[in-house]
N, C-alpha and C positions, 0 to 999 in steps of 0.2 A: 747352714753348717760351715760353708766356705768362709762366709763373713765372720763367723765366730772365731775360726782359726786365724784369719788375717788380723782381727782385732787382738787376739791373744799374742800374736807375734809382735805387734806394735807395742803393746803394754809391756811385754817382756823386754823389748829393746830399751824402752824408756827406763825400766827398773834395773837394767843391766844384769838380768838374770840369765847367765850363759847357758845353764842347763835347760831352762825352758825354751830359750831361743833355738838351741840345736834340736830339741825334741820336736817343737812345732815345725821347724823347717823340714825335718824328716817326714812328718805327717804330710805337709804340703807337697813335698816331692813325690811321695807315694801316691797321693791323690792325682797329681799331674800325670804320673806314670800310667795310672789306671785310665785317666781321660784319654791319653794317647792310644792306649791299647784298645779302647772301646770305640774309637772313631768309626763311624759308619753304622754302629749298632745302637749307640746311646743317642737320646735326644740332644740336639745342639752340641754334640761332642763332649758332653760332661756326664760323669756318673751321678747317680741319684744320692740323696742324703742317706738312704738305707744302705747303699753300697759303701758309702764312706764309713758308716757305723760298723759294717762288717769288716772293713779294712782295719779300723781301729782295734776291733776285737782280735783280729789275727795278729796285729802288731803286739798286743798285750800277751797273747799266747806265746809268740816267739820270745819275748823278753822273759816270761816265766820259765820257759824251757832253758834259756840261758842262765837264769838265776839258779836253777837246780844243778846245772853243770858246774857253775862257778862255786857253788857251795861244796860240791864233791871235791873240787880242786883246792878248796881252802882259800879262795880269793875273795875275801869279804869286801875289799874296795870295789871290785867289779859288781858284786851282789848289790851293794848300796847304790851304785850308779844305775844299774838296770831297774832297781826298785823305784828310784826317783823318776825314771822315764815312764814306768808303769803308772805311777801316781799322776803324772802330768797327762798322759793319754786318757786315763780314766776320767779325768776332770771334764773331758769333752763328751763322755757317754752319759746317757740318762741313768738314773738310779737303777742299779742292778737288782734283780729279783732275788729274794732269799730262797734257800732250798725248799721251804714249805710252799712258797708262792709258785715256784717252778713245778713242784709236784701237782699242785692244784691245776695249774695251767695245762700241764701234760694230760692229766685226767680229763679235763674239759675238751681238749682238742681230740683226744682219742674218742670221746663220746660223739663229738661233732662229725668226725670223719668216718665213724663206724668201723674203725680199725679193730680187727679181731685177732691178729697174731703178729709174729715177728715179720711176716712177709709184707705187712703194711707199715713197717717202720719208716720207710722213705716218705710215704704220704704224710705221716704224722710230723716228721722232721721238717718237711717243706711247709706245712701249715704253721708250725711253730716259728720258723724263720720269717714267714710273711707277717705274722701277728706281733712277734716280740723282738724284732730286729733291734740290736743295740742294748736291749734290757736283759737278755738271757744269755748265760754261758751255755752254748750249744754242746760243748763237750760233756758237761755235767748232765745236761738235759737228755743227751743220747743214752746215757746210762739209766736214767730214770725211765725213759720210754721203753728201753729194752726190758727192764725189770717189770714194769706194769704190763707190757704186752705178753711177756713170758708167763706171768701169773694168770692171764686171761684165759 
């Protein structure tokens, strides 16, 4: 994952793509920040690829929150800029699951874990994070898990 990011930075520099350069630099800086924070706990002082995928997803969530605020404020220029960053960050993530795929995955994990009610939500979410890191929007998955467990 790190190599993919470094290669993307090089190709963006060659192409003189200022937006992509700044976004990839932001990602690399965030990864380095997490590496420093995890010293002593992570193997060889670096976070795993799964941690990087979770970091990318949180960066996307932050930008989507910003987009919503900018839209309320009528700042289309900032909305466009944030959306470009979201698109660039998403290009490093594996293909995201559709809502139907997420529902099927949630139901399968609930069956695997033997979850019976809302008290087991944490166990289900942990299993989903382990299995589908980087491919699932866990904010949306949380709502699906809650709905399925409440109906059980």
